[in-house]
N, CA, C and O atoms as a CHARMM CRD file, in Angstrom:
* protein
*
  268
    1    1 UNK  N    -47.86600 -40.02200  21.50200 PROA 1      0.00000
    2    1 UNK  CA   -46.46300 -39.77500  21.16900 PROA 1      0.00000
    3    1 UNK  C    -45.95700 -38.57200  21.96700 PROA 1      0.00000
    4    1 UNK  O    -46.63600 -37.55400  22.10500 PROA 1      0.00000
    5    2 UNK  N    -44.76200 -38.72600  22.47400 PROA 2      0.00000
    6    2 UNK  CA   -44.19000 -37.59100  23.19000 PROA 2      0.00000
    7    2 UNK  C    -43.40800 -36.70700  22.21000 PROA 2      0.00000
    8    2 UNK  O    -43.30300 -37.02100  21.02400 PROA 2      0.00000
    9    3 UNK  N    -42.87200 -35.61600  22.71400 PROA 3      0.00000
   10    3 UNK  CA   -42.19700 -34.63500  21.86000 PROA 3      0.00000
   11    3 UNK  C    -40.97200 -35.22300  21.16600 PROA 3      0.00000
   12    3 UNK  O    -40.72600 -34.94400  19.99200 PROA 3      0.00000
   13    4 UNK  N    -40.22000 -36.02200  21.87600 PROA 4      0.00000
   14    4 UNK  CA   -39.00600 -36.60100  21.28500 PROA 4      0.00000
   15    4 UNK  C    -39.35400 -37.51600  20.11300 PROA 4      0.00000
   16    4 UNK  O    -38.68400 -37.48100  19.08100 PROA 4      0.00000
   17    5 UNK  N    -40.36800 -38.31100  20.26100 PROA 5      0.00000
   18    5 UNK  CA   -40.78100 -39.20300  19.17500 PROA 5      0.00000
   19    5 UNK  C    -41.32200 -38.41200  17.99400 PROA 5      0.00000
   20    5 UNK  O    -41.08000 -38.77200  16.84200 PROA 5      0.00000
   21    6 UNK  N    -42.05700 -37.33300  18.27300 PROA 6      0.00000
   22    6 UNK  CA   -42.56400 -36.48000  17.19500 PROA 6      0.00000
   23    6 UNK  C    -41.41400 -35.83700  16.41900 PROA 6      0.00000
   24    6 UNK  O    -41.45100 -35.76600  15.19100 PROA 6      0.00000
   25    7 UNK  N    -40.39800 -35.37200  17.13800 PROA 7      0.00000
   26    7 UNK  CA   -39.23700 -34.77900  16.47200 PROA 7      0.00000
   27    7 UNK  C    -38.50200 -35.80400  15.61900 PROA 7      0.00000
   28    7 UNK  O    -38.10800 -35.51100  14.49100 PROA 7      0.00000
   29    8 UNK  N    -38.32100 -36.98800  16.15000 PROA 8      0.00000
   30    8 UNK  CA   -37.63600 -38.03300  15.38700 PROA 8      0.00000
   31    8 UNK  C    -38.43000 -38.42700  14.15300 PROA 8      0.00000
   32    8 UNK  O    -37.84600 -38.74400  13.11600 PROA 8      0.00000
   33    9 UNK  N    -39.74100 -38.41200  14.24900 PROA 9      0.00000
   34    9 UNK  CA   -40.57600 -38.75100  13.09800 PROA 9      0.00000
   35    9 UNK  C    -40.56700 -37.63000  12.06100 PROA 9      0.00000
   36    9 UNK  O    -40.60300 -37.89700  10.86000 PROA 9      0.00000
   37   10 UNK  N    -40.52000 -36.37700  12.51700 PROA 10     0.00000
   38   10 UNK  CA   -40.55300 -35.23900  11.60200 PROA 10     0.00000
   39   10 UNK  C    -39.20900 -35.01200  10.92200 PROA 10     0.00000
   40   10 UNK  O    -39.16100 -34.58100   9.77000 PROA 10     0.00000
   41   11 UNK  N    -38.11800 -35.29800  11.62900 PROA 11     0.00000
   42   11 UNK  CA   -36.78100 -35.08000  11.08700 PROA 11     0.00000
   43   11 UNK  C    -36.06500 -36.41500  10.94800 PROA 11     0.00000
   44   11 UNK  O    -35.51900 -36.93500  11.92100 PROA 11     0.00000
   45   12 UNK  N    -36.06600 -36.96600   9.75300 PROA 12     0.00000
   46   12 UNK  CA   -35.38400 -38.25100   9.57600 PROA 12     0.00000
   47   12 UNK  C    -33.87500 -38.08000   9.76200 PROA 12     0.00000
   48   12 UNK  O    -33.35700 -36.97600   9.59600 PROA 12     0.00000
   49   13 UNK  N    -33.17100 -39.15100  10.10300 PROA 13     0.00000
   50   13 UNK  CA   -31.72300 -39.03700  10.30600 PROA 13     0.00000
   51   13 UNK  C    -31.01100 -38.62500   9.01500 PROA 13     0.00000
   52   13 UNK  O    -31.39500 -39.01800   7.91400 PROA 13     0.00000
   53   14 UNK  N    -29.97800 -37.83200   9.18800 PROA 14     0.00000
   54   14 UNK  CA   -29.19300 -37.35200   8.05100 PROA 14     0.00000
   55   14 UNK  C    -28.21700 -38.44300   7.64100 PROA 14     0.00000
   56   14 UNK  O    -27.52800 -39.02700   8.47800 PROA 14     0.00000
   57   15 UNK  N    -28.17000 -38.70900   6.34100 PROA 15     0.00000
   58   15 UNK  CA   -27.26100 -39.73900   5.83400 PROA 15     0.00000
   59   15 UNK  C    -26.09600 -39.07400   5.12100 PROA 15     0.00000
   60   15 UNK  O    -26.21600 -37.95000   4.63300 PROA 15     0.00000
   61   16 UNK  N    -25.00300 -39.75000   5.06500 PROA 16     0.00000
   62   16 UNK  CA   -23.81900 -39.31400   4.32300 PROA 16     0.00000
   63   16 UNK  C    -23.36300 -37.92300   4.77300 PROA 16     0.00000
   64   16 UNK  O    -23.45800 -36.95500   4.01900 PROA 16     0.00000
   65   17 UNK  N    -22.87500 -37.83900   5.98900 PROA 17     0.00000
   66   17 UNK  CA   -22.40500 -36.57300   6.52900 PROA 17     0.00000
   67   17 UNK  C    -21.07500 -36.13500   5.93500 PROA 17     0.00000
   68   17 UNK  O    -20.75500 -34.94600   5.95800 PROA 17     0.00000
   69   18 UNK  N    -20.30200 -37.05900   5.40900 PROA 18     0.00000
   70   18 UNK  CA   -18.99900 -36.73700   4.82500 PROA 18     0.00000
   71   18 UNK  C    -19.18200 -36.19900   3.40300 PROA 18     0.00000
   72   18 UNK  O    -20.02300 -36.70600   2.66100 PROA 18     0.00000
   73   19 UNK  N    -18.40700 -35.17800   3.01300 PROA 19     0.00000
   74   19 UNK  CA   -18.46900 -34.72200   1.62400 PROA 19     0.00000
   75   19 UNK  C    -17.91000 -35.79400   0.69100 PROA 19     0.00000
   76   19 UNK  O    -17.12800 -36.65000   1.10300 PROA 19     0.00000
   77   20 UNK  N    -18.32200 -35.72900  -0.56000 PROA 20     0.00000
   78   20 UNK  CA   -17.90300 -36.73500  -1.52700 PROA 20     0.00000
   79   20 UNK  C    -16.42500 -36.67600  -1.86900 PROA 20     0.00000
   80   20 UNK  O    -15.85600 -37.66100  -2.34000 PROA 20     0.00000
   81   21 UNK  N    -15.79900 -35.53000  -1.63600 PROA 21     0.00000
   82   21 UNK  CA   -14.37200 -35.38500  -1.94700 PROA 21     0.00000
   83   21 UNK  C    -13.72900 -34.50900  -0.88500 PROA 21     0.00000
   84   21 UNK  O    -14.41600 -33.89200  -0.07100 PROA 21     0.00000
   85   22 UNK  N    -12.41600 -34.46600  -0.90400 PROA 22     0.00000
   86   22 UNK  CA   -11.68200 -33.64600   0.05100 PROA 22     0.00000
   87   22 UNK  C    -11.78300 -32.18700  -0.38200 PROA 22     0.00000
   88   22 UNK  O    -11.39200 -31.84800  -1.49900 PROA 22     0.00000
   89   23 UNK  N    -12.29200 -31.33500   0.47200 PROA 23     0.00000
   90   23 UNK  CA   -12.51100 -29.93500   0.13000 PROA 23     0.00000
   91   23 UNK  C    -11.30600 -29.04900   0.43200 PROA 23     0.00000
   92   23 UNK  O    -11.25600 -27.91100  -0.03400 PROA 23     0.00000
   93   24 UNK  N    -10.34000 -29.54100   1.19600 PROA 24     0.00000
   94   24 UNK  CA    -9.21600 -28.70100   1.58600 PROA 24     0.00000
   95   24 UNK  C     -8.36300 -28.24400   0.40000 PROA 24     0.00000
   96   24 UNK  O     -7.99400 -27.07000   0.37800 PROA 24     0.00000
   97   25 UNK  N     -8.01800 -29.08900  -0.59600 PROA 25     0.00000
   98   25 UNK  CA    -7.21300 -28.58800  -1.71800 PROA 25     0.00000
   99   25 UNK  C     -7.89000 -27.44300  -2.47400 PROA 25     0.00000
  100   25 UNK  O     -7.22000 -26.49700  -2.88900 PROA 25     0.00000
  101   26 UNK  N     -9.19700 -27.52000  -2.65300 PROA 26     0.00000
  102   26 UNK  CA    -9.90600 -26.43200  -3.33800 PROA 26     0.00000
  103   26 UNK  C     -9.87000 -25.15500  -2.50000 PROA 26     0.00000
  104   26 UNK  O     -9.70600 -24.06000  -3.03700 PROA 26     0.00000
  105   27 UNK  N    -10.02300 -25.29700  -1.20100 PROA 27     0.00000
  106   27 UNK  CA    -9.96500 -24.13700  -0.31400 PROA 27     0.00000
  107   27 UNK  C     -8.57000 -23.52900  -0.31200 PROA 27     0.00000
  108   27 UNK  O     -8.42300 -22.30700  -0.33400 PROA 27     0.00000
  109   28 UNK  N     -7.55500 -24.36800  -0.28600 PROA 28     0.00000
  110   28 UNK  CA    -6.17100 -23.89300  -0.30200 PROA 28     0.00000
  111   28 UNK  C     -5.86800 -23.14500  -1.60000 PROA 28     0.00000
  112   28 UNK  O     -5.20100 -22.11100  -1.58500 PROA 28     0.00000
  113   29 UNK  N     -6.35900 -23.67200  -2.71900 PROA 29     0.00000
  114   29 UNK  CA    -6.16400 -23.02800  -4.01500 PROA 29     0.00000
  115   29 UNK  C     -6.84200 -21.65800  -4.03500 PROA 29     0.00000
  116   29 UNK  O     -6.28100 -20.69300  -4.55300 PROA 29     0.00000
  117   30 UNK  N     -8.03200 -21.57600  -3.48000 PROA 30     0.00000
  118   30 UNK  CA    -8.76300 -20.31100  -3.45200 PROA 30     0.00000
  119   30 UNK  C     -8.04400 -19.28200  -2.58600 PROA 30     0.00000
  120   30 UNK  O     -7.99400 -18.10300  -2.93900 PROA 30     0.00000
  121   31 UNK  N     -7.49100 -19.71500  -1.46000 PROA 31     0.00000
  122   31 UNK  CA    -6.74800 -18.80500  -0.58600 PROA 31     0.00000
  123   31 UNK  C     -5.48100 -18.31600  -1.28200 PROA 31     0.00000
  124   31 UNK  O     -5.14400 -17.13600  -1.19600 PROA 31     0.00000
  125   32 UNK  N     -4.78100 -19.21300  -1.96900 PROA 32     0.00000
  126   32 UNK  CA    -3.52200 -18.84600  -2.62000 PROA 32     0.00000
  127   32 UNK  C     -3.72600 -17.87800  -3.77600 PROA 32     0.00000
  128   32 UNK  O     -2.88400 -17.00800  -3.99900 PROA 32     0.00000
  129   33 UNK  N     -4.81400 -18.00600  -4.51100 PROA 33     0.00000
  130   33 UNK  CA    -5.00200 -17.14000  -5.67600 PROA 33     0.00000
  131   33 UNK  C     -5.74600 -15.85300  -5.34600 PROA 33     0.00000
  132   33 UNK  O     -5.97900 -15.02700  -6.22800 PROA 33     0.00000
  133   34 UNK  N     -6.12000 -15.67700  -4.08200 PROA 34     0.00000
  134   34 UNK  CA    -6.83500 -14.47900  -3.68400 PROA 34     0.00000
  135   34 UNK  C     -5.87000 -13.29700  -3.66300 PROA 34     0.00000
  136   34 UNK  O     -4.81300 -13.36000  -3.03500 PROA 34     0.00000
  137   35 UNK  N     -6.23500 -12.23700  -4.34500 PROA 35     0.00000
  138   35 UNK  CA    -5.40600 -11.03500  -4.38000 PROA 35     0.00000
  139   35 UNK  C     -6.15300  -9.89300  -3.70100 PROA 35     0.00000
  140   35 UNK  O     -7.37400  -9.92700  -3.54800 PROA 35     0.00000
  141   36 UNK  N     -5.40200  -8.90300  -3.30700 PROA 36     0.00000
  142   36 UNK  CA    -6.00800  -7.72700  -2.68800 PROA 36     0.00000
  143   36 UNK  C     -6.46000  -6.79600  -3.80400 PROA 36     0.00000
  144   36 UNK  O     -5.66000  -6.36100  -4.63300 PROA 36     0.00000
  145   37 UNK  N     -7.73100  -6.50400  -3.81100 PROA 37     0.00000
  146   37 UNK  CA    -8.28100  -5.59500  -4.81600 PROA 37     0.00000
  147   37 UNK  C     -8.72300  -4.31300  -4.12500 PROA 37     0.00000
  148   37 UNK  O     -9.47100  -4.34000  -3.14800 PROA 37     0.00000
  149   38 UNK  N     -8.25300  -3.20700  -4.64600 PROA 38     0.00000
  150   38 UNK  CA    -8.62600  -1.91200  -4.09700 PROA 38     0.00000
  151   38 UNK  C     -9.53200  -1.23200  -5.11400 PROA 38     0.00000
  152   38 UNK  O     -9.10800  -1.00100  -6.24700 PROA 38     0.00000
  153   39 UNK  N    -10.76300  -0.90700  -4.74500 PROA 39     0.00000
  154   39 UNK  CA   -11.68200  -0.25400  -5.68100 PROA 39     0.00000
  155   39 UNK  C    -11.16700   1.11300  -6.10800 PROA 39     0.00000
  156   39 UNK  O    -10.38500   1.75100  -5.40200 PROA 39     0.00000
  157   40 UNK  N    -11.61400   1.54200  -7.26000 PROA 40     0.00000
  158   40 UNK  CA   -11.15100   2.82200  -7.80800 PROA 40     0.00000
  159   40 UNK  C    -11.58100   3.98000  -6.91300 PROA 40     0.00000
  160   40 UNK  O    -10.90300   5.00700  -6.86900 PROA 40     0.00000
  161   41 UNK  N    -12.70100   3.83000  -6.19700 PROA 41     0.00000
  162   41 UNK  CA   -13.15500   4.90300  -5.31200 PROA 41     0.00000
  163   41 UNK  C    -12.17200   5.11400  -4.16200 PROA 41     0.00000
  164   41 UNK  O    -11.99200   6.24200  -3.70300 PROA 41     0.00000
  165   42 UNK  N    -11.54500   4.05700  -3.70100 PROA 42     0.00000
  166   42 UNK  CA   -10.54700   4.20400  -2.64400 PROA 42     0.00000
  167   42 UNK  C     -9.33100   4.96700  -3.14800 PROA 42     0.00000
  168   42 UNK  O     -8.79200   5.82100  -2.44400 PROA 42     0.00000
  169   43 UNK  N     -8.89500   4.65700  -4.38100 PROA 43     0.00000
  170   43 UNK  CA    -7.76800   5.38400  -4.96100 PROA 43     0.00000
  171   43 UNK  C     -8.12800   6.85800  -5.15300 PROA 43     0.00000
  172   43 UNK  O     -7.29600   7.73600  -4.92500 PROA 43     0.00000
  173   44 UNK  N     -9.36100   7.12800  -5.56900 PROA 44     0.00000
  174   44 UNK  CA    -9.79900   8.51300  -5.75200 PROA 44     0.00000
  175   44 UNK  C     -9.81400   9.25400  -4.41600 PROA 44     0.00000
  176   44 UNK  O     -9.41700  10.41800  -4.35000 PROA 44     0.00000
  177   45 UNK  N    -10.26100   8.59800  -3.36800 PROA 45     0.00000
  178   45 UNK  CA   -10.28100   9.22200  -2.04700 PROA 45     0.00000
  179   45 UNK  C     -8.86500   9.50800  -1.55100 PROA 45     0.00000
  180   45 UNK  O     -8.60600  10.57200  -0.98900 PROA 45     0.00000
  181   46 UNK  N     -7.96200   8.57200  -1.75400 PROA 46     0.00000
  182   46 UNK  CA    -6.56100   8.77600  -1.35600 PROA 46     0.00000
  183   46 UNK  C     -5.95700   9.94400  -2.12500 PROA 46     0.00000
  184   46 UNK  O     -5.26300  10.78200  -1.54800 PROA 46     0.00000
  185   47 UNK  N     -6.22100   9.99600  -3.42900 PROA 47     0.00000
  186   47 UNK  CA    -5.69400  11.09300  -4.25000 PROA 47     0.00000
  187   47 UNK  C     -6.27200  12.43200  -3.80300 PROA 47     0.00000
  188   47 UNK  O     -5.55600  13.43200  -3.75600 PROA 47     0.00000
  189   48 UNK  N     -7.55900  12.45800  -3.47700 PROA 48     0.00000
  190   48 UNK  CA    -8.18600  13.70300  -3.03500 PROA 48     0.00000
  191   48 UNK  C     -7.59500  14.17300  -1.70800 PROA 48     0.00000
  192   48 UNK  O     -7.34700  15.36600  -1.53100 PROA 48     0.00000
  193   49 UNK  N     -7.36900  13.25900  -0.78800 PROA 49     0.00000
  194   49 UNK  CA    -6.78500  13.62700   0.50900 PROA 49     0.00000
  195   49 UNK  C     -5.36200  14.14200   0.32300 PROA 49     0.00000
  196   49 UNK  O     -4.98200  15.14400   0.92900 PROA 49     0.00000
  197   50 UNK  N     -4.57300  13.46300  -0.51100 PROA 50     0.00000
  198   50 UNK  CA    -3.19900  13.92700  -0.75200 PROA 50     0.00000
  199   50 UNK  C     -3.17700  15.28700  -1.43700 PROA 50     0.00000
  200   50 UNK  O     -2.34600  16.13400  -1.10900 PROA 50     0.00000
  201   51 UNK  N     -4.08500  15.50100  -2.38700 PROA 51     0.00000
  202   51 UNK  CA    -4.16100  16.80800  -3.05000 PROA 51     0.00000
  203   51 UNK  C     -4.56900  17.88600  -2.04900 PROA 51     0.00000
  204   51 UNK  O     -4.01600  18.98500  -2.05700 PROA 51     0.00000
  205   52 UNK  N     -5.53200  17.57300  -1.19200 PROA 52     0.00000
  206   52 UNK  CA    -5.97200  18.53500  -0.17800 PROA 52     0.00000
  207   52 UNK  C     -4.81700  18.90400   0.75200 PROA 52     0.00000
  208   52 UNK  O     -4.63400  20.07400   1.08900 PROA 52     0.00000
  209   53 UNK  N     -4.04000  17.90200   1.16300 PROA 53     0.00000
  210   53 UNK  CA    -2.90200  18.17500   2.04800 PROA 53     0.00000
  211   53 UNK  C     -1.83000  18.97500   1.31400 PROA 53     0.00000
  212   53 UNK  O     -1.17500  19.82600   1.91400 PROA 53     0.00000
  213   54 UNK  N     -1.64400  18.70700   0.01300 PROA 54     0.00000
  214   54 UNK  CA    -0.65200  19.46800  -0.76000 PROA 54     0.00000
  215   54 UNK  C     -1.07900  20.92400  -0.91000 PROA 54     0.00000
  216   54 UNK  O     -0.24000  21.82400  -0.87900 PROA 54     0.00000
  217   55 UNK  N     -2.37500  21.15700  -1.07200 PROA 55     0.00000
  218   55 UNK  CA    -2.86700  22.52500  -1.25400 PROA 55     0.00000
  219   55 UNK  C     -2.95500  23.25900   0.08900 PROA 55     0.00000
  220   55 UNK  O     -2.57900  24.42700   0.19200 PROA 55     0.00000
  221   56 UNK  N     -3.45100  22.56800   1.10500 PROA 56     0.00000
  222   56 UNK  CA    -3.61900  23.16000   2.43500 PROA 56     0.00000
  223   56 UNK  C     -2.84200  22.33100   3.46200 PROA 56     0.00000
  224   56 UNK  O     -3.43200  21.48200   4.13000 PROA 56     0.00000
  225   57 UNK  N     -1.53800  22.55900   3.60000 PROA 57     0.00000
  226   57 UNK  CA    -0.72700  21.73500   4.50500 PROA 57     0.00000
  227   57 UNK  C     -1.16900  21.80200   5.97000 PROA 57     0.00000
  228   57 UNK  O     -1.00900  20.83000   6.70900 PROA 57     0.00000
  229   58 UNK  N     -1.71400  22.92600   6.38700 PROA 58     0.00000
  230   58 UNK  CA    -2.16000  23.04800   7.78100 PROA 58     0.00000
  231   58 UNK  C     -3.35100  22.13900   8.08200 PROA 58     0.00000
  232   58 UNK  O     -3.58800  21.78400   9.23600 PROA 58     0.00000
  233   59 UNK  N     -4.09300  21.76600   7.05400 PROA 59     0.00000
  234   59 UNK  CA    -5.26400  20.91000   7.27800 PROA 59     0.00000
  235   59 UNK  C     -4.86200  19.46800   7.57300 PROA 59     0.00000
  236   59 UNK  O     -5.69600  18.67800   8.01400 PROA 59     0.00000
  237   60 UNK  N     -3.60500  19.11500   7.33900 PROA 60     0.00000
  238   60 UNK  CA    -3.14900  17.75500   7.63300 PROA 60     0.00000
  239   60 UNK  C     -3.28400  17.46000   9.12400 PROA 60     0.00000
  240   60 UNK  O     -3.64000  16.34600   9.50900 PROA 60     0.00000
  241   61 UNK  N     -3.00100  18.45400   9.95800 PROA 61     0.00000
  242   61 UNK  CA    -3.13800  18.25400  11.40300 PROA 61     0.00000
  243   61 UNK  C     -4.58900  17.98100  11.78700 PROA 61     0.00000
  244   61 UNK  O     -4.86500  17.12000  12.62200 PROA 61     0.00000
  245   62 UNK  N     -5.51000  18.71400  11.17700 PROA 62     0.00000
  246   62 UNK  CA    -6.93200  18.49100  11.46500 PROA 62     0.00000
  247   62 UNK  C     -7.35800  17.10600  10.99700 PROA 62     0.00000
  248   62 UNK  O     -8.12900  16.42500  11.67400 PROA 62     0.00000
  249   63 UNK  N     -6.86100  16.69700   9.85000 PROA 63     0.00000
  250   63 UNK  CA    -7.19700  15.36700   9.33400 PROA 63     0.00000
  251   63 UNK  C     -6.65900  14.28100  10.26100 PROA 63     0.00000
  252   63 UNK  O     -7.37900  13.34000  10.59200 PROA 63     0.00000
  253   64 UNK  N     -5.41600  14.40100  10.67800 PROA 64     0.00000
  254   64 UNK  CA    -4.83400  13.40500  11.57400 PROA 64     0.00000
  255   64 UNK  C     -5.52400  13.39900  12.93800 PROA 64     0.00000
  256   64 UNK  O     -5.61200  12.35800  13.59100 PROA 64     0.00000
  257   65 UNK  N     -6.01200  14.56800  13.36500 PROA 65     0.00000
  258   65 UNK  CA    -6.74300  14.63600  14.62900 PROA 65     0.00000
  259   65 UNK  C     -8.01400  13.79300  14.55500 PROA 65     0.00000
  260   65 UNK  O     -8.37000  13.12000  15.52200 PROA 65     0.00000
  261   66 UNK  N     -8.70000  13.82900  13.40900 PROA 66     0.00000
  262   66 UNK  CA    -9.95800  13.10300  13.25800 PROA 66     0.00000
  263   66 UNK  C     -9.74900  11.62600  12.97800 PROA 66     0.00000
  264   66 UNK  O    -10.69100  10.84100  13.08600 PROA 66     0.00000
  265   67 UNK  N     -8.55900  11.23800  12.62700 PROA 67     0.00000
  266   67 UNK  CA    -8.29500   9.81600  12.42200 PROA 67     0.00000
  267   67 UNK  C     -8.01000   9.17700  13.75100 PROA 67     0.00000
  268   67 UNK  O     -7.75900   7.97400  13.81600 PROA 67     0.00000
């Protein structure tokens, strides 16, 4: 047996390649109901940066330089 025949014997043909139902409506529903979630740590970081800028206004330039 050559390599091609060995591969065909080891890997039987795949049957039923089509999904049993249309997957697009479920995907569309999932995309439509997806909302943007911002973790609480991100809000805390934003609040800390704004507080830092309010307390030390000159540091805003240094912060913007590093961004």
